[in-house]
Backbone as XML, in Angstrom:
<?xml version="1.0"?>
<chain id="A" units="angstrom">
  <residue number="1" name="MET">
    <atom name="N" x="0.692" y="-1.244" z="0.023"/>
    <atom name="CA" x="-0.046" y="0.237" z="0.130"/>
    <atom name="C" x="0.893" y="1.095" z="0.009"/>
  </residue>
  <residue number="2" name="GLU">
    <atom name="N" x="0.277" y="2.252" z="-0.620"/>
    <atom name="CA" x="1.372" y="3.692" z="-0.894"/>
    <atom name="C" x="0.214" y="4.518" z="0.058"/>
  </residue>
  <residue number="3" name="THR">
    <atom name="N" x="1.070" y="5.456" z="0.660"/>
    <atom name="CA" x="0.294" y="6.639" z="1.054"/>
    <atom name="C" x="0.181" y="8.048" z="0.647"/>
  </residue>
  <residue number="4" name="TRP">
    <atom name="N" x="-0.735" y="8.438" z="0.736"/>
    <atom name="CA" x="-1.759" y="9.617" z="0.193"/>
    <atom name="C" x="-2.275" y="10.138" z="0.653"/>
  </residue>
  <residue number="5" name="ILE">
    <atom name="N" x="-2.090" y="12.102" z="0.521"/>
    <atom name="CA" x="-3.205" y="12.813" z="1.116"/>
    <atom name="C" x="-3.852" y="13.574" z="-0.148"/>
  </residue>
  <residue number="6" name="TYR">
    <atom name="N" x="-4.928" y="13.680" z="0.623"/>
    <atom name="CA" x="-5.830" y="14.848" z="-0.312"/>
    <atom name="C" x="-6.272" y="16.033" z="0.253"/>
  </residue>
  <residue number="7" name="PHE">
    <atom name="N" x="-6.089" y="17.534" z="-0.518"/>
    <atom name="CA" x="-6.846" y="18.098" z="0.269"/>
    <atom name="C" x="-8.181" y="18.638" z="-0.200"/>
  </residue>
  <residue number="8" name="ILE">
    <atom name="N" x="-9.219" y="18.888" z="0.491"/>
    <atom name="CA" x="-10.252" y="19.582" z="-0.114"/>
    <atom name="C" x="-10.366" y="20.823" z="0.533"/>
  </residue>
  <residue number="9" name="ASN">
    <atom name="N" x="-10.420" y="21.126" z="-0.748"/>
    <atom name="CA" x="-10.732" y="23.034" z="-0.864"/>
    <atom name="C" x="-11.989" y="23.509" z="-0.902"/>
  </residue>
  <residue number="10" name="PRO">
    <atom name="N" x="-12.529" y="24.404" z="0.261"/>
    <atom name="CA" x="-13.586" y="24.907" z="0.346"/>
    <atom name="C" x="-14.047" y="25.948" z="-0.826"/>
  </residue>
  <residue number="11" name="PRO">
    <atom name="N" x="-14.975" y="25.984" z="-1.205"/>
    <atom name="CA" x="-15.515" y="27.248" z="-2.599"/>
    <atom name="C" x="-15.335" y="28.643" z="-1.736"/>
  </residue>
  <residue number="12" name="ARG">
    <atom name="N" x="-15.019" y="28.934" z="-0.705"/>
    <atom name="CA" x="-15.113" y="30.355" z="0.018"/>
    <atom name="C" x="-14.424" y="30.033" z="1.345"/>
  </residue>
  <residue number="13" name="ASP">
    <atom name="N" x="-13.929" y="31.355" z="1.963"/>
    <atom name="CA" x="-13.438" y="31.492" z="2.903"/>
    <atom name="C" x="-14.479" y="31.681" z="4.160"/>
  </residue>
  <residue number="14" name="ASP">
    <atom name="N" x="-14.266" y="30.983" z="5.367"/>
    <atom name="CA" x="-15.238" y="31.167" z="6.210"/>
    <atom name="C" x="-16.601" y="29.907" z="6.001"/>
  </residue>
  <residue number="15" name="PHE">
    <atom name="N" x="-15.582" y="29.246" z="5.334"/>
    <atom name="CA" x="-16.637" y="28.079" z="5.030"/>
    <atom name="C" x="-17.853" y="27.257" z="6.153"/>
  </residue>
  <residue number="16" name="ALA">
    <atom name="N" x="-16.790" y="27.042" z="7.014"/>
    <atom name="CA" x="-17.666" y="26.171" z="8.126"/>
    <atom name="C" x="-18.507" y="27.187" z="8.893"/>
  </residue>
  <residue number="17" name="GLU">
    <atom name="N" x="-18.716" y="28.620" z="8.828"/>
    <atom name="CA" x="-19.105" y="29.368" z="9.172"/>
    <atom name="C" x="-20.526" y="29.663" z="8.638"/>
  </residue>
  <residue number="18" name="THR">
    <atom name="N" x="-20.408" y="29.522" z="7.323"/>
    <atom name="CA" x="-21.558" y="29.944" z="6.307"/>
    <atom name="C" x="-22.114" y="28.545" z="5.261"/>
  </residue>
  <residue number="19" name="LEU">
    <atom name="N" x="-22.371" y="27.421" z="5.913"/>
    <atom name="CA" x="-22.651" y="26.371" z="5.423"/>
    <atom name="C" x="-23.978" y="26.394" z="4.747"/>
  </residue>
  <residue number="20" name="THR">
    <atom name="N" x="-24.195" y="26.207" z="3.419"/>
    <atom name="CA" x="-25.663" y="26.246" z="3.166"/>
    <atom name="C" x="-26.226" y="24.904" z="3.295"/>
  </residue>
  <residue number="21" name="PRO">
    <atom name="N" x="-27.829" y="24.663" z="3.561"/>
    <atom name="CA" x="-28.312" y="23.429" z="3.973"/>
    <atom name="C" x="-27.874" y="22.095" z="3.216"/>
  </residue>
  <residue number="22" name="ALA">
    <atom name="N" x="-27.575" y="22.477" z="2.158"/>
    <atom name="CA" x="-27.020" y="21.600" z="0.757"/>
    <atom name="C" x="-25.848" y="20.941" z="1.066"/>
  </residue>
  <residue number="23" name="GLU">
    <atom name="N" x="-24.895" y="21.903" z="1.570"/>
    <atom name="CA" x="-23.538" y="21.943" z="1.956"/>
    <atom name="C" x="-23.452" y="20.630" z="3.081"/>
  </residue>
  <residue number="24" name="GLU">
    <atom name="N" x="-23.979" y="21.405" z="4.425"/>
    <atom name="CA" x="-24.364" y="20.672" z="5.643"/>
    <atom name="C" x="-24.660" y="19.105" z="4.915"/>
  </residue>
  <residue number="25" name="GLU">
    <atom name="N" x="-25.785" y="19.021" z="4.270"/>
    <atom name="CA" x="-26.120" y="17.498" z="4.058"/>
    <atom name="C" x="-24.860" y="16.959" z="3.577"/>
  </residue>
  <residue number="26" name="ALA">
    <atom name="N" x="-24.147" y="17.556" z="2.549"/>
    <atom name="CA" x="-23.130" y="16.579" z="1.941"/>
    <atom name="C" x="-21.895" y="16.757" z="2.612"/>
  </residue>
  <residue number="27" name="TRP">
    <atom name="N" x="-21.574" y="17.451" z="3.717"/>
    <atom name="CA" x="-20.594" y="17.324" z="4.346"/>
    <atom name="C" x="-20.755" y="16.253" z="5.747"/>
  </residue>
  <residue number="28" name="GLY">
    <atom name="N" x="-22.168" y="16.247" z="5.806"/>
    <atom name="CA" x="-22.656" y="15.131" z="7.051"/>
    <atom name="C" x="-22.061" y="13.735" z="6.269"/>
  </residue>
  <residue number="29" name="ARG">
    <atom name="N" x="-22.829" y="13.742" z="4.691"/>
    <atom name="CA" x="-22.368" y="12.373" z="4.041"/>
    <atom name="C" x="-20.936" y="12.365" z="4.100"/>
  </residue>
  <residue number="30" name="HIS">
    <atom name="N" x="-20.342" y="13.238" z="3.667"/>
    <atom name="CA" x="-18.547" y="12.978" z="4.034"/>
    <atom name="C" x="-18.276" y="12.390" z="5.108"/>
  </residue>
  <residue number="31" name="TRP">
    <atom name="N" x="-18.494" y="13.010" z="6.232"/>
    <atom name="CA" x="-18.189" y="12.949" z="7.290"/>
    <atom name="C" x="-18.447" y="11.050" z="7.978"/>
  </residue>
  <residue number="32" name="THR">
    <atom name="N" x="-19.363" y="10.863" z="7.221"/>
    <atom name="CA" x="-19.963" y="9.440" z="7.795"/>
    <atom name="C" x="-19.467" y="8.272" z="6.472"/>
  </residue>
  <residue number="33" name="ARG">
    <atom name="N" x="-18.714" y="8.674" z="5.392"/>
    <atom name="CA" x="-17.883" y="7.936" z="4.472"/>
    <atom name="C" x="-16.929" y="7.581" z="5.377"/>
  </residue>
  <residue number="34" name="ILE">
    <atom name="N" x="-15.905" y="8.916" z="5.740"/>
    <atom name="CA" x="-14.752" y="8.987" z="6.311"/>
    <atom name="C" x="-14.661" y="8.157" z="7.736"/>
  </residue>
  <residue number="35" name="GLN">
    <atom name="N" x="-15.374" y="8.185" z="8.268"/>
    <atom name="CA" x="-15.265" y="7.498" z="9.631"/>
    <atom name="C" x="-15.332" y="5.771" z="9.127"/>
  </residue>
  <residue number="36" name="GLY">
    <atom name="N" x="-16.551" y="5.580" z="8.184"/>
    <atom name="CA" x="-16.620" y="4.240" z="7.843"/>
    <atom name="C" x="-15.389" y="3.741" z="7.115"/>
  </residue>
  <residue number="37" name="LEU">
    <atom name="N" x="-14.798" y="4.556" z="6.192"/>
    <atom name="CA" x="-13.229" y="4.261" z="5.729"/>
    <atom name="C" x="-12.240" y="4.137" z="6.866"/>
  </residue>
  <residue number="38" name="TYR">
    <atom name="N" x="-12.134" y="5.088" z="8.001"/>
    <atom name="CA" x="-11.374" y="4.647" z="8.819"/>
    <atom name="C" x="-11.435" y="3.320" z="9.747"/>
  </residue>
  <residue number="39" name="LEU">
    <atom name="N" x="-12.410" y="3.151" z="9.737"/>
    <atom name="CA" x="-13.119" y="1.483" z="10.724"/>
    <atom name="C" x="-12.390" y="0.472" z="9.844"/>
  </residue>
  <residue number="40" name="GLU">
    <atom name="N" x="-12.571" y="0.647" z="8.339"/>
    <atom name="CA" x="-11.756" y="-0.414" z="7.350"/>
    <atom name="C" x="-10.468" y="-0.142" z="7.459"/>
  </residue>
  <residue number="41" name="GLY">
    <atom name="N" x="-9.934" y="0.695" z="7.710"/>
    <atom name="CA" x="-8.351" y="0.733" z="7.633"/>
    <atom name="C" x="-7.585" y="1.705" z="6.679"/>
  </residue>
  <residue number="42" name="TRP">
    <atom name="N" x="-8.499" y="2.123" z="6.274"/>
    <atom name="CA" x="-7.728" y="3.235" z="4.621"/>
    <atom name="C" x="-7.360" y="4.619" z="5.569"/>
  </residue>
  <residue number="43" name="VAL">
    <atom name="N" x="-8.424" y="4.803" z="6.399"/>
    <atom name="CA" x="-7.458" y="6.411" z="6.621"/>
    <atom name="C" x="-6.335" y="6.118" z="8.036"/>
  </residue>
  <residue number="44" name="ILE">
    <atom name="N" x="-5.673" y="6.960" z="7.609"/>
    <atom name="CA" x="-4.349" y="7.719" z="8.856"/>
    <atom name="C" x="-4.817" y="8.721" z="9.681"/>
  </residue>
  <residue number="45" name="LEU">
    <atom name="N" x="-5.257" y="9.556" z="8.795"/>
    <atom name="CA" x="-5.460" y="11.139" z="9.699"/>
    <atom name="C" x="-6.542" y="11.799" z="8.925"/>
  </residue>
  <residue number="46" name="VAL">
    <atom name="N" x="-7.665" y="12.475" z="9.504"/>
    <atom name="CA" x="-8.547" y="13.345" z="8.943"/>
    <atom name="C" x="-8.660" y="14.616" z="9.653"/>
  </residue>
  <residue number="47" name="GLY">
    <atom name="N" x="-8.752" y="15.728" z="8.696"/>
    <atom name="CA" x="-9.580" y="16.836" z="9.987"/>
    <atom name="C" x="-9.264" y="17.973" z="9.041"/>
  </residue>
  <residue number="48" name="PRO">
    <atom name="N" x="-10.289" y="19.338" z="9.615"/>
    <atom name="CA" x="-9.794" y="20.697" z="8.466"/>
    <atom name="C" x="-9.452" y="21.472" z="9.161"/>
  </residue>
  <residue number="49" name="THR">
    <atom name="N" x="-8.262" y="22.226" z="8.460"/>
    <atom name="CA" x="-7.575" y="23.510" z="9.016"/>
    <atom name="C" x="-8.629" y="24.436" z="9.726"/>
  </residue>
  <residue number="50" name="LEU">
    <atom name="N" x="-8.510" y="25.155" z="10.325"/>
    <atom name="CA" x="-8.544" y="26.415" z="11.220"/>
    <atom name="C" x="-8.613" y="27.227" z="10.917"/>
  </residue>
  <residue number="51" name="GLY">
    <atom name="N" x="-9.721" y="28.317" z="11.037"/>
    <atom name="CA" x="-9.613" y="29.960" z="10.858"/>
    <atom name="C" x="-10.242" y="30.093" z="9.249"/>
  </residue>
  <residue number="52" name="ARG">
    <atom name="N" x="-9.880" y="31.307" z="9.187"/>
    <atom name="CA" x="-10.921" y="31.777" z="7.497"/>
    <atom name="C" x="-10.864" y="30.975" z="6.625"/>
  </residue>
  <residue number="53" name="VAL">
    <atom name="N" x="-9.570" y="29.775" z="6.467"/>
    <atom name="CA" x="-9.848" y="28.750" z="4.994"/>
    <atom name="C" x="-9.707" y="27.151" z="6.017"/>
  </residue>
  <residue number="54" name="ASN">
    <atom name="N" x="-10.641" y="27.085" z="5.538"/>
    <atom name="CA" x="-11.155" y="25.463" z="6.157"/>
    <atom name="C" x="-10.986" y="24.082" z="5.348"/>
  </residue>
  <residue number="55" name="THR">
    <atom name="N" x="-9.350" y="24.454" z="4.672"/>
    <atom name="CA" x="-8.902" y="23.177" z="4.054"/>
    <atom name="C" x="-9.027" y="22.106" z="4.860"/>
  </residue>
  <residue number="56" name="GLY">
    <atom name="N" x="-9.984" y="20.804" z="4.330"/>
    <atom name="CA" x="-9.590" y="19.635" z="4.877"/>
    <atom name="C" x="-8.548" y="18.674" z="4.428"/>
  </residue>
  <residue number="57" name="VAL">
    <atom name="N" x="-7.921" y="17.966" z="5.011"/>
    <atom name="CA" x="-6.984" y="17.060" z="5.022"/>
    <atom name="C" x="-7.181" y="15.238" z="5.418"/>
  </residue>
  <residue number="58" name="CYS">
    <atom name="N" x="-6.908" y="14.809" z="4.441"/>
    <atom name="CA" x="-6.874" y="13.648" z="4.443"/>
    <atom name="C" x="-5.918" y="12.654" z="4.366"/>
  </residue>
  <residue number="59" name="VAL">
    <atom name="N" x="-5.291" y="11.854" z="5.018"/>
    <atom name="CA" x="-3.831" y="10.923" z="4.900"/>
    <atom name="C" x="-4.548" y="9.599" z="4.698"/>
  </residue>
  <residue number="60" name="PHE">
    <atom name="N" x="-4.274" y="8.992" z="3.786"/>
    <atom name="CA" x="-4.645" y="7.651" z="3.471"/>
    <atom name="C" x="-3.931" y="6.554" z="2.683"/>
  </residue>
  <residue number="61" name="GLU">
    <atom name="N" x="-4.165" y="5.276" z="2.967"/>
    <atom name="CA" x="-3.494" y="4.073" z="2.158"/>
    <atom name="C" x="-4.360" y="3.838" z="0.702"/>
  </residue>
  <residue number="62" name="ALA">
    <atom name="N" x="-3.792" y="3.454" z="-0.091"/>
    <atom name="CA" x="-4.459" y="3.239" z="-1.294"/>
    <atom name="C" x="-3.113" y="2.262" z="-2.207"/>
  </residue>
  <residue number="63" name="ALA">
    <atom name="N" x="-3.654" y="1.768" z="-3.143"/>
    <atom name="CA" x="-2.778" y="0.436" z="-3.591"/>
    <atom name="C" x="-2.244" y="1.638" z="-4.572"/>
  </residue>
  <residue number="64" name="ASP">
    <atom name="N" x="-2.608" y="2.456" z="-5.277"/>
    <atom name="CA" x="-1.943" y="2.957" z="-6.489"/>
    <atom name="C" x="-2.624" y="4.357" z="-6.752"/>
  </residue>
  <residue number="65" name="GLU">
    <atom name="N" x="-2.226" y="4.681" z="-7.785"/>
    <atom name="CA" x="-2.571" y="6.309" z="-7.972"/>
    <atom name="C" x="-4.169" y="6.266" z="-8.370"/>
  </residue>
  <residue number="66" name="ALA">
    <atom name="N" x="-4.351" y="5.135" z="-8.888"/>
    <atom name="CA" x="-5.874" y="5.070" z="-9.685"/>
    <atom name="C" x="-6.770" y="5.038" z="-8.406"/>
  </residue>
  <residue number="67" name="ASP">
    <atom name="N" x="-6.336" y="3.970" z="-7.212"/>
    <atom name="CA" x="-7.070" y="3.372" z="-6.447"/>
    <atom name="C" x="-7.535" y="5.102" z="-5.651"/>
  </residue>
  <residue number="68" name="ALA">
    <atom name="N" x="-6.431" y="5.349" z="-5.496"/>
    <atom name="CA" x="-6.168" y="6.859" z="-4.561"/>
    <atom name="C" x="-7.029" y="7.831" z="-5.109"/>
  </residue>
  <residue number="69" name="ARG">
    <atom name="N" x="-7.156" y="8.140" z="-6.400"/>
    <atom name="CA" x="-7.882" y="8.963" z="-7.240"/>
    <atom name="C" x="-9.557" y="8.580" z="-7.241"/>
  </residue>
  <residue number="70" name="ALA">
    <atom name="N" x="-9.366" y="7.320" z="-6.802"/>
    <atom name="CA" x="-11.047" y="7.073" z="-6.825"/>
    <atom name="C" x="-11.268" y="7.343" z="-5.268"/>
  </residue>
  <residue number="71" name="PHE">
    <atom name="N" x="-10.490" y="6.745" z="-4.226"/>
    <atom name="CA" x="-11.127" y="7.347" z="-2.800"/>
    <atom name="C" x="-11.332" y="8.535" z="-2.733"/>
  </residue>
  <residue number="72" name="MET">
    <atom name="N" x="-10.364" y="9.388" z="-3.431"/>
    <atom name="CA" x="-10.687" y="10.867" z="-2.988"/>
    <atom name="C" x="-12.013" y="11.337" z="-4.076"/>
  </residue>
  <residue number="73" name="GLU">
    <atom name="N" x="-12.032" y="11.334" z="-5.524"/>
    <atom name="CA" x="-13.409" y="11.564" z="-6.294"/>
    <atom name="C" x="-15.011" y="11.087" z="-5.530"/>
  </residue>
  <residue number="74" name="GLY">
    <atom name="N" x="-14.224" y="9.754" z="-4.748"/>
    <atom name="CA" x="-15.732" y="9.026" z="-4.164"/>
    <atom name="C" x="-16.151" y="9.911" z="-3.002"/>
  </residue>
  <residue number="75" name="ASP">
    <atom name="N" x="-15.661" y="10.817" z="-2.473"/>
    <atom name="CA" x="-15.961" y="11.858" z="-1.682"/>
    <atom name="C" x="-17.076" y="12.857" z="-2.163"/>
  </residue>
  <residue number="76" name="PRO">
    <atom name="N" x="-17.940" y="12.776" z="-1.297"/>
    <atom name="CA" x="-19.519" y="13.344" z="-1.752"/>
    <atom name="C" x="-19.007" y="14.929" z="-2.235"/>
  </residue>
  <residue number="77" name="THR">
    <atom name="N" x="-18.427" y="15.315" z="-1.235"/>
    <atom name="CA" x="-18.299" y="16.673" z="-1.129"/>
    <atom name="C" x="-17.356" y="17.029" z="-2.416"/>
  </residue>
  <residue number="78" name="ILE">
    <atom name="N" x="-16.575" y="16.362" z="-2.920"/>
    <atom name="CA" x="-15.786" y="16.582" z="-4.099"/>
    <atom name="C" x="-16.742" y="16.203" z="-5.397"/>
  </residue>
  <residue number="79" name="ALA">
    <atom name="N" x="-17.348" y="14.739" z="-5.319"/>
    <atom name="CA" x="-18.014" y="14.151" z="-6.622"/>
    <atom name="C" x="-19.359" y="15.187" z="-7.104"/>
  </residue>
  <residue number="80" name="GLU">
    <atom name="N" x="-19.919" y="15.817" z="-6.159"/>
    <atom name="CA" x="-21.241" y="16.817" z="-5.994"/>
    <atom name="C" x="-20.717" y="17.989" z="-6.205"/>
  </residue>
  <residue number="81" name="GLY">
    <atom name="N" x="-19.616" y="18.631" z="-6.272"/>
    <atom name="CA" x="-19.120" y="19.779" z="-6.705"/>
    <atom name="C" x="-19.176" y="20.766" z="-5.597"/>
  </residue>
  <residue number="82" name="PHE">
    <atom name="N" x="-19.405" y="20.329" z="-4.330"/>
    <atom name="CA" x="-19.033" y="21.231" z="-3.110"/>
    <atom name="C" x="-17.673" y="21.797" z="-2.706"/>
  </residue>
  <residue number="83" name="ALA">
    <atom name="N" x="-16.901" y="20.954" z="-3.281"/>
    <atom name="CA" x="-15.553" y="21.175" z="-2.981"/>
    <atom name="C" x="-14.807" y="20.789" z="-4.308"/>
  </residue>
  <residue number="84" name="THR">
    <atom name="N" x="-13.273" y="21.291" z="-4.097"/>
    <atom name="CA" x="-12.527" y="20.672" z="-5.131"/>
    <atom name="C" x="-11.129" y="19.796" z="-4.190"/>
  </residue>
  <residue number="85" name="GLY">
    <atom name="N" x="-10.727" y="19.029" z="-4.953"/>
    <atom name="CA" x="-9.862" y="18.018" z="-4.390"/>
    <atom name="C" x="-8.571" y="18.133" z="-5.215"/>
  </residue>
  <residue number="86" name="ASP">
    <atom name="N" x="-7.414" y="17.817" z="-3.955"/>
    <atom name="CA" x="-5.817" y="17.840" z="-4.806"/>
    <atom name="C" x="-5.229" y="16.783" z="-4.081"/>
  </residue>
  <residue number="87" name="LEU">
    <atom name="N" x="-5.009" y="16.112" z="-4.943"/>
    <atom name="CA" x="-4.275" y="14.308" z="-4.462"/>
    <atom name="C" x="-2.972" y="14.568" z="-4.834"/>
  </residue>
  <residue number="88" name="ARG">
    <atom name="N" x="-2.194" y="14.219" z="-3.471"/>
    <atom name="CA" x="-0.517" y="13.892" z="-3.935"/>
    <atom name="C" x="-0.261" y="12.344" z="-3.100"/>
  </residue>
  <residue number="89" name="PRO">
    <atom name="N" x="0.941" y="12.310" z="-3.655"/>
    <atom name="CA" x="1.368" y="10.801" z="-3.041"/>
    <atom name="C" x="2.132" y="11.551" z="-1.691"/>
  </residue>
  <residue number="90" name="PHE">
    <atom name="N" x="2.187" y="10.451" z="-0.860"/>
    <atom name="CA" x="2.757" y="11.439" z="0.586"/>
    <atom name="C" x="3.523" y="10.480" z="1.389"/>
  </residue>
  <residue number="91" name="ARG">
    <atom name="N" x="4.587" y="10.743" z="2.176"/>
    <atom name="CA" x="5.279" y="10.213" z="2.826"/>
    <atom name="C" x="4.876" y="10.467" z="4.347"/>
  </residue>
  <residue number="92" name="VAL">
    <atom name="N" x="4.805" y="9.480" z="5.473"/>
    <atom name="CA" x="5.068" y="9.820" z="6.602"/>
    <atom name="C" x="6.337" y="9.370" z="7.622"/>
  </residue>
  <residue number="93" name="SER">
    <atom name="N" x="6.889" y="10.777" z="7.444"/>
    <atom name="CA" x="8.553" y="10.731" z="7.936"/>
    <atom name="C" x="8.512" y="10.142" z="9.737"/>
  </residue>
  <residue number="94" name="LEU">
    <atom name="N" x="7.899" y="11.067" z="10.345"/>
    <atom name="CA" x="7.609" y="10.769" z="11.484"/>
    <atom name="C" x="6.356" y="10.686" z="12.028"/>
  </residue>
  <residue number="95" name="LEU">
    <atom name="N" x="6.258" y="9.780" z="12.651"/>
    <atom name="CA" x="4.726" y="9.457" z="13.499"/>
    <atom name="C" x="4.833" y="9.170" z="14.894"/>
  </residue>
  <residue number="96" name="ARG">
    <atom name="N" x="4.303" y="9.793" z="15.705"/>
    <atom name="CA" x="4.335" y="9.807" z="17.383"/>
    <atom name="C" x="3.760" y="8.390" z="17.344"/>
  </residue>
  <residue number="97" name="GLY">
    <atom name="N" x="4.600" y="7.653" z="18.435"/>
    <atom name="CA" x="4.328" y="6.097" z="18.915"/>
    <atom name="C" x="4.544" y="5.124" z="17.869"/>
  </residue>
  <residue number="98" name="ARG">
    <atom name="N" x="5.227" y="5.380" z="16.635"/>
    <atom name="CA" x="5.814" y="4.553" z="15.932"/>
    <atom name="C" x="7.403" y="4.735" z="15.912"/>
  </residue>
  <residue number="99" name="ASP">
    <atom name="N" x="7.848" y="5.978" z="15.693"/>
    <atom name="CA" x="9.424" y="6.502" z="15.302"/>
    <atom name="C" x="10.453" y="6.746" z="16.929"/>
  </residue>
  <residue number="100" name="GLU">
    <atom name="N" x="9.245" y="7.052" z="17.546"/>
    <atom name="CA" x="10.564" y="7.411" z="18.638"/>
    <atom name="C" x="11.682" y="7.048" z="19.155"/>
  </residue>
  <residue number="101" name="ALA">
    <atom name="N" x="11.503" y="5.491" z="18.889"/>
    <atom name="CA" x="12.757" y="4.701" z="19.462"/>
    <atom name="C" x="14.271" y="4.900" z="18.375"/>
  </residue>
  <residue number="102" name="ALA">
    <atom name="N" x="13.673" y="5.146" z="17.096"/>
    <atom name="CA" x="14.271" y="4.946" z="16.103"/>
    <atom name="C" x="15.261" y="6.178" z="16.106"/>
  </residue>
  <residue number="103" name="VAL">
    <atom name="N" x="14.268" y="7.403" z="16.432"/>
    <atom name="CA" x="14.736" y="9.116" z="16.500"/>
    <atom name="C" x="15.773" y="9.007" z="17.413"/>
  </residue>
  <residue number="104" name="ARG">
    <atom name="N" x="15.473" y="8.358" z="18.780"/>
    <atom name="CA" x="16.213" y="8.583" z="19.904"/>
    <atom name="C" x="17.316" y="7.895" z="19.618"/>
  </residue>
  <residue number="105" name="GLU">
    <atom name="N" x="17.565" y="6.824" z="18.821"/>
    <atom name="CA" x="18.701" y="5.945" z="18.841"/>
    <atom name="C" x="19.656" y="6.838" z="17.666"/>
  </residue>
  <residue number="106" name="ARG">
    <atom name="N" x="18.902" y="7.433" z="16.639"/>
    <atom name="CA" x="20.146" y="8.344" z="16.134"/>
    <atom name="C" x="20.571" y="9.195" z="16.275"/>
  </residue>
  <residue number="107" name="LEU">
    <atom name="N" x="19.833" y="10.014" z="17.465"/>
    <atom name="CA" x="20.452" y="11.230" z="18.075"/>
    <atom name="C" x="21.051" y="10.966" z="19.307"/>
  </residue>
  <residue number="108" name="GLY">
    <atom name="N" x="21.005" y="9.815" z="19.739"/>
    <atom name="CA" x="21.747" y="9.368" z="20.833"/>
    <atom name="C" x="21.272" y="9.938" z="22.036"/>
  </residue>
  <residue number="109" name="ARG">
    <atom name="N" x="19.936" y="9.948" z="22.311"/>
    <atom name="CA" x="18.922" y="10.318" z="23.372"/>
    <atom name="C" x="18.224" y="9.311" z="23.995"/>
  </residue>
</chain>
């Protein structure tokens, strides 16, 4: 499996504060879908940036770029045009709970 990241770019600043009913409904389905994919083991990390620009971030695993693109494009917020997605390959270089021992050894701490 490869690691990927996609950014969910909202259509405007202050998006979380100005959701329309249709957007709120789509984001509800997005959240339900993400939680299911998390329980299935696909999702590593997910969440929004805070402040005026509410970009969403999803780090996940997929077999290849085609599967990663299908994963991202299956997001209802992207599929239905409520947001745009930006997919990129991603490498987790340091992960709390996974890498402390190796880093301590390399740094002699």
